[in-house]
MDTraj code that builds the backbone (N, CA, C; nanometers):
import mdtraj as md
import numpy as np

residues = "MET ALA GLU PRO ARG SER THR MET ILE ASP PRO PRO ILE GLU VAL LEU LEU ASP LYS VAL ASP SER LYS PHE THR LEU VAL THR LEU ALA ALA LYS ARG GLY ARG GLN VAL ASN SER TYR PHE SER GLN LEU GLY GLU GLY LEU GLY ALA ILE VAL PRO PRO GLN VAL ALA SER ILE ALA ARG LYS PRO LEU SER ILE ALA LEU GLU GLU ILE ALA ALA GLY LYS VAL VAL ALA VAL TRP PRO ARG THR ARG ARG PRO SER MET GLU THR LYS GLY GLN PRO THR ARG ARG ALA MET PRO ASP GLY GLY GLU ALA SER".split()
xyz = np.array([
    [-13.4851, 20.0409, -7.9382],
    [-13.4916, 20.1270, -7.8231],
    [-13.4272, 20.2606, -7.8592],
    [-13.4883, 20.3670, -7.8141],
    [-13.4380, 20.5003, -7.8459],
    [-13.3100, 20.5283, -7.7683],
    [-13.2204, 20.5955, -7.8345],
    [-13.0942, 20.6315, -7.7724],
    [-13.1159, 20.7536, -7.6832],
    [-13.0610, 20.7536, -7.5616],
    [-13.0818, 20.8695, -7.4757],
    [-13.0176, 20.9936, -7.5378],
    [-13.0890, 21.1034, -7.5329],
    [-13.0353, 21.2244, -7.5924],
    [-12.9325, 21.2861, -7.4994],
    [-12.8341, 21.3481, -7.5595],
    [-12.7292, 21.4079, -7.4778],
    [-12.7781, 21.5407, -7.4219],
    [-12.7366, 21.5690, -7.3015],
    [-12.7739, 21.6944, -7.2372],
    [-12.6468, 21.7688, -7.1979],
    [-12.6651, 21.8879, -7.1521],
    [-12.5501, 21.9657, -7.1081],
    [-12.5010, 21.9199, -6.9719],
    [-12.5882, 21.8561, -6.8968],
    [-12.5510, 21.8142, -6.7619],
    [-12.4831, 21.6784, -6.7686],
    [-12.3594, 21.6748, -6.7284],
    [-12.2862, 21.5497, -6.7218],
    [-12.2112, 21.5485, -6.5902],
    [-12.2381, 21.4637, -6.4979],
    [-12.3256, 21.3475, -6.5003],
    [-12.4731, 21.3869, -6.4980],
    [-12.5584, 21.2990, -6.5526],
    [-12.7025, 21.3286, -6.5565],
    [-12.7620, 21.3448, -6.4168],
    [-12.8615, 21.4278, -6.4073],
    [-12.9250, 21.4571, -6.2787],
    [-12.9847, 21.3315, -6.2156],
    [-13.0318, 21.2386, -6.2978],
    [-13.0893, 21.1143, -6.2442],
    [-12.9843, 21.0334, -6.1695],
    [-12.8630, 21.0287, -6.2239],
    [-12.7538, 20.9557, -6.1586],
    [-12.7197, 21.0220, -6.0255],
    [-12.7159, 21.1546, -6.0249],
    [-12.6837, 21.2276, -5.9025],
    [-12.7906, 21.2073, -5.7953],
    [-12.9172, 21.2100, -5.8354],
    [-13.0251, 21.1928, -5.7379],
    [-13.0304, 21.0519, -5.6811],
    [-12.9774, 20.9539, -5.7542],
    [-12.9703, 20.8171, -5.7015],
    [-12.8672, 20.8055, -5.5892],
    [-12.7727, 20.8977, -5.5842],
    [-12.6650, 20.8924, -5.4845],
    [-12.7015, 20.9602, -5.3529],
    [-12.8063, 21.0436, -5.3532],
    [-12.8450, 21.1168, -5.2330],
    [-12.9931, 21.0938, -5.2030],
    [-13.0386, 21.1421, -5.0880],
    [-13.1770, 21.1169, -5.0499],
    [-13.2751, 21.2253, -5.0943],
    [-13.2250, 21.3441, -5.1336],
    [-13.3160, 21.4491, -5.1788],
    [-13.2414, 21.5519, -5.2636],
    [-13.3177, 21.6351, -5.3324],
    [-13.2570, 21.7417, -5.4123],
    [-13.1847, 21.8410, -5.3225],
    [-13.2413, 21.8665, -5.2063],
    [-13.1787, 21.9582, -5.1121],
    [-13.0407, 21.9076, -5.0710],
    [-13.0315, 21.7793, -5.0419],
    [-12.9032, 21.7204, -5.0039],
    [-12.8038, 21.7327, -5.1181],
    [-12.8478, 21.7082, -5.2403],
    [-12.7601, 21.7192, -5.3561],
    [-12.7061, 21.8606, -5.3709],
    [-12.7925, 21.9602, -5.3613],
    [-12.7497, 22.0988, -5.3764],
    [-12.6538, 22.1388, -5.2653],
    [-12.6863, 22.1023, -5.1425],
    [-12.6014, 22.1369, -5.0286],
    [-12.4656, 22.0698, -5.0380],
    [-12.4654, 21.9411, -5.0700],
    [-12.3412, 21.8658, -5.0802],
    [-12.2536, 21.9183, -5.1935],
    [-12.3130, 21.9441, -5.3094],
    [-12.2365, 21.9941, -5.4229],
    [-12.1804, 22.1332, -5.3950],
    [-12.2585, 22.2187, -5.3304],
    [-12.2117, 22.3532, -5.2993],
    [-12.0950, 22.3512, -5.2011],
    [-12.1083, 22.2699, -5.0960],
    [-12.0002, 22.2617, -4.9970],
    [-11.8725, 22.2053, -5.0587],
    [-11.8874, 22.0982, -5.1333],
    [-11.7692, 22.0368, -5.1940],
    [-11.7094, 22.1276, -5.3015],
    [-11.7947, 22.1976, -5.3762],
    [-11.7454, 22.2921, -5.4762],
    [-11.6615, 22.4016, -5.4133],
    [-11.7038, 22.4518, -5.2975],
    [-11.6248, 22.5525, -5.2264],
    [-11.4919, 22.4949, -5.1785],
    [-11.4928, 22.3695, -5.1348],
    [-11.3676, 22.3058, -5.0914],
    [-11.2709, 22.2902, -5.2079],
    [-11.3226, 22.2469, -5.3230],
    [-11.2372, 22.2298, -5.4409],
    [-11.1820, 22.3655, -5.4839],
    [-11.2649, 22.4689, -5.4805],
    [-11.2199, 22.6032, -5.5161],
    [-11.1093, 22.6504, -5.4212],
    [-11.1264, 22.6258, -5.2927],
    [-11.0241, 22.6622, -5.1945],
    [-10.8951, 22.5853, -5.2192],
    [-10.9075, 22.4590, -5.2558],
    [-10.7890, 22.3780, -5.2847],
    [-10.7089, 22.4395, -5.3996],
    [-10.7768, 22.4749, -5.5089],
    [-10.7065, 22.5331, -5.6226],
    [-10.6509, 22.6711, -5.5891],
    [-10.7161, 22.7445, -5.5002],
    [-10.6684, 22.8776, -5.4611],
    [-10.5418, 22.8689, -5.3774],
    [-10.5302, 22.7685, -5.2930],
    [-10.4153, 22.7585, -5.2030],
    [-10.3007, 22.6754, -5.2587],
    [-10.3105, 22.6295, -5.3834],
    [-10.2042, 22.5448, -5.4398],
    [-10.0678, 22.6122, -5.4373],
    [-10.0602, 22.7376, -5.4754],
    [-9.9317, 22.8069, -5.4793],
    [-9.8744, 22.8368, -5.3430],
    [-9.9579, 22.8358, -5.2406],
    [-9.9123, 22.8696, -5.1065],
    [-9.8505, 22.7510, -5.0343],
    [-9.8738, 22.6299, -5.0850],
    [-9.8135, 22.5107, -5.0262],
    [-9.8727, 22.4687, -4.8936],
    [-9.9954, 22.5075, -4.8648],
    [-10.0564, 22.4725, -4.7363],
    [-10.0970, 22.3262, -4.7299],
    [-10.1671, 22.2776, -4.8311],
    [-10.2043, 22.1360, -4.8380],
    [-10.3023, 22.0910, -4.7323],
    [-10.3856, 22.1816, -4.6797],
    [-10.4790, 22.1444, -4.5739],
    [-10.6128, 22.0972, -4.6278],
    [-10.6401, 22.1182, -4.7549],
    [-10.7700, 22.0859, -4.8121],
    [-10.7573, 21.9634, -4.9023],
    [-10.8576, 21.8767, -4.8983],
    [-10.8557, 21.7536, -4.9767],
    [-10.8680, 21.7870, -5.1257],
    [-10.7780, 21.7349, -5.2084],
    [-10.7844, 21.7622, -5.3527],
    [-10.9017, 21.6900, -5.4185],
    [-10.9321, 21.7232, -5.5437],
    [-11.0389, 21.6516, -5.6147],
    [-11.0129, 21.5014, -5.6163],
    [-11.1197, 21.4238, -5.5971],
    [-11.1081, 21.2782, -5.5858],
    [-11.1305, 21.2040, -5.7166],
    [-11.1588, 21.2761, -5.8259],
    [-11.1787, 21.2134, -5.9560],
    [-11.0924, 21.2852, -6.0590],
    [-11.0516, 21.2119, -6.1606],
    [-10.9830, 21.2736, -6.2740],
    [-11.0906, 21.3349, -6.3629],
    [-11.0817, 21.4647, -6.3841],
    [-11.1878, 21.5336, -6.4548],
    [-11.1301, 21.6264, -6.5607],
    [-11.2050, 21.6415, -6.6685],
    [-11.1652, 21.7396, -6.7682],
    [-11.2318, 21.8741, -6.7394],
    [-11.3232, 21.8751, -6.6432],
    [-11.3925, 21.9990, -6.6054],
    [-11.2961, 22.0909, -6.5320],
    [-11.3172, 22.2196, -6.5511],
    [-11.2327, 22.3174, -6.4825],
    [-11.3073, 22.3869, -6.3702],
    [-11.4376, 22.3791, -6.3700],
    [-11.5164, 22.4497, -6.2691],
    [-11.5333, 22.3622, -6.1446],
    [-11.5161, 22.4222, -6.0266],
    [-11.5248, 22.3454, -5.9016],
    [-11.6581, 22.2735, -5.8817],
    [-11.7690, 22.3358, -5.9209],
    [-11.8982, 22.2708, -5.9033],
    [-11.9121, 22.1487, -5.9931],
    [-11.8610, 22.1556, -6.1146],
    [-11.8645, 22.0396, -6.2049],
    [-11.7817, 21.9251, -6.1488],
    [-11.6670, 21.9578, -6.0919],
    [-11.5819, 21.8552, -6.0307],
    [-11.6543, 21.7931, -5.9117],
    [-11.7202, 21.8765, -5.8310],
    [-11.7937, 21.8261, -5.7149],
    [-11.9065, 21.7326, -5.7579],
    [-11.9794, 21.7674, -5.8635],
    [-12.0874, 21.6800, -5.9115],
    [-12.0324, 21.5478, -5.9642],
    [-11.9169, 21.5506, -6.0304],
    [-11.8555, 21.4257, -6.0771],
    [-11.8126, 21.3389, -5.9591],
    [-11.7637, 21.4009, -5.8517],
    [-11.7257, 21.3251, -5.7323],
    [-11.8481, 21.2592, -5.6679],
    [-11.9586, 21.3313, -5.6638],
    [-12.0820, 21.2751, -5.6064],
    [-12.1300, 21.1575, -5.6909],
    [-12.1277, 21.1731, -5.8232],
    [-12.1723, 21.0651, -5.9122],
    [-12.0830, 20.9420, -5.8997],
    [-11.9540, 20.9634, -5.8745],
    [-11.8608, 20.8516, -5.8599],
    [-11.8684, 20.7874, -5.7216],
    [-11.9412, 20.8488, -5.6303],
    [-11.9529, 20.7938, -5.4955],
    [-11.8353, 20.8270, -5.4061],
    [-11.7537, 20.9228, -5.4461],
    [-11.6362, 20.9609, -5.3667],
    [-11.6719, 21.0585, -5.2555],
    [-11.7834, 21.1292, -5.2708],
    [-11.8291, 21.2254, -5.1706],
    [-11.9720, 21.1872, -5.1326],
    [-11.9951, 21.1697, -5.0038],
    [-12.1285, 21.1336, -4.9559],
    [-12.1682, 21.2280, -4.8423],
    [-12.2971, 21.2453, -4.8235],
    [-12.3479, 21.3304, -4.7154],
    [-12.3519, 21.2511, -4.5859],
    [-12.3001, 21.3101, -4.4805],
    [-12.3041, 21.2508, -4.3470],
    [-12.3657, 21.3554, -4.2557],
    [-12.4800, 21.3224, -4.2001],
    [-12.5503, 21.4164, -4.1138],
    [-12.5095, 21.3948, -3.9695],
    [-12.4950, 21.5038, -3.8915],
    [-12.4585, 21.4890, -3.7499],
    [-12.5714, 21.4244, -3.6720],
    [-12.5337, 21.3497, -3.5709],
    [-12.6345, 21.2871, -3.4854],
    [-12.6818, 21.3906, -3.3839],
    [-12.8103, 21.3963, -3.3637],
    [-12.8637, 21.4894, -3.2645],
    [-12.9157, 21.4103, -3.1457],
    [-12.9053, 21.4693, -3.0287],
    [-12.9554, 21.4032, -2.9082],
    [-13.1030, 21.4321, -2.8965],
    [-13.1790, 21.3299, -2.8833],
    [-13.3220, 21.3435, -2.8614],
    [-13.3526, 21.3052, -2.7173],
    [-13.4437, 21.3772, -2.6551],
    [-13.4773, 21.3399, -2.5167],
    [-13.5434, 21.2029, -2.5129],
    [-13.5069, 21.1246, -2.4142],
    [-13.5666, 20.9920, -2.4021],
    [-13.7085, 21.0059, -2.3475],
    [-13.7852, 20.9003, -2.3572],
    [-13.9249, 20.9031, -2.3142],
    [-13.9363, 20.9232, -2.1629],
    [-13.8400, 20.8731, -2.0844],
    [-13.8477, 20.8846, -1.9393],
    [-13.8288, 21.0294, -1.8940],
    [-13.7439, 21.1061, -1.9606],
    [-13.7130, 21.2413, -1.9154],
    [-13.8004, 21.3474, -1.9803],
    [-13.8860, 21.3082, -2.0721],
    [-13.9708, 21.4064, -2.1394],
    [-14.0665, 21.4688, -2.0386],
    [-14.0674, 21.6014, -2.0360],
    [-14.1571, 21.6723, -1.9464],
    [-14.0995, 21.6966, -1.8078],
    [-13.9884, 21.6328, -1.7727],
    [-13.9269, 21.6542, -1.6426],
    [-13.8242, 21.7674, -1.6547],
    [-13.8081, 21.8483, -1.5507],
    [-13.7090, 21.9558, -1.5570],
    [-13.5678, 21.8982, -1.5655],
    [-13.4833, 21.9677, -1.6364],
    [-13.3446, 21.9223, -1.6507],
    [-13.2641, 21.9720, -1.5324],
    [-13.1758, 21.8899, -1.4845],
    [-13.0902, 21.9291, -1.3727],
    [-12.9459, 21.9199, -1.4162],
    [-12.8718, 22.0232, -1.3800],
    [-12.7294, 22.0261, -1.4126],
    [-12.6488, 22.0227, -1.2841],
    [-12.5356, 21.9576, -1.2877],
    [-12.4471, 21.9546, -1.1717],
    [-12.3660, 22.0821, -1.1674],
    [-12.3545, 22.1405, -1.0494],
    [-12.2767, 22.2617, -1.0299],
    [-12.1343, 22.2221, -0.9906],
    [-12.0356, 22.3075, -1.0167],
    [-11.8980, 22.2743, -0.9831],
    [-11.8764, 22.2471, -0.8350],
    [-11.9582, 22.3063, -0.7455],
    [-11.9394, 22.2846, -0.6027],
    [-12.0084, 22.1586, -0.5516],
    [-12.0652, 22.0793, -0.6429],
    [-12.1284, 21.9545, -0.6044],
    [-12.2791, 21.9652, -0.5892],
    [-12.3342, 22.0853, -0.5891],
    [-12.4777, 22.1038, -0.5769],
    [-12.5462, 22.0817, -0.7105],
    [-12.6775, 22.1048, -0.7121],
    [-12.7539, 22.0895, -0.8359],
    [-12.8242, 22.2202, -0.8681],
    [-12.8363, 22.2440, -0.9968],
    [-12.9143, 22.3591, -1.0439],
    [-13.0249, 22.3082, -1.1341],
    [-13.1401, 22.3757, -1.1299],
    [-13.2463, 22.3308, -1.2182],
    [-13.2663, 22.4250, -1.3326],
])
top = md.Topology()
chain = top.add_chain()
for i, resn in enumerate(residues, 1):
    res = top.add_residue(resn, chain, resSeq=i)
    for name in ("N", "CA", "C"):
        top.add_atom(name, md.element.get_by_symbol(name[0]), res)
traj = md.Trajectory(xyz[None], top)
């Protein structure tokens, strides 16, 4: 069996794509986490401690590389907000809001 050739990307893109549902999610997640890691290293001297430090031991110095290693290790995952969808009963009906005086507004 042929030995896999080494690439510049470590962790391999295939491993990263197995951890997320799409390339878009991977790029968005890595970018957001990379900015968080960068902010963490920027605020170290200030003693704020409000940002989560890197979750993996890494020899990489660049925030994006650290973020990709965290994704490959499963330490960072994408969580999408839940959106409210109109139920089938209220679809097409006007929405009514309660007014502070007890009345209704449409």
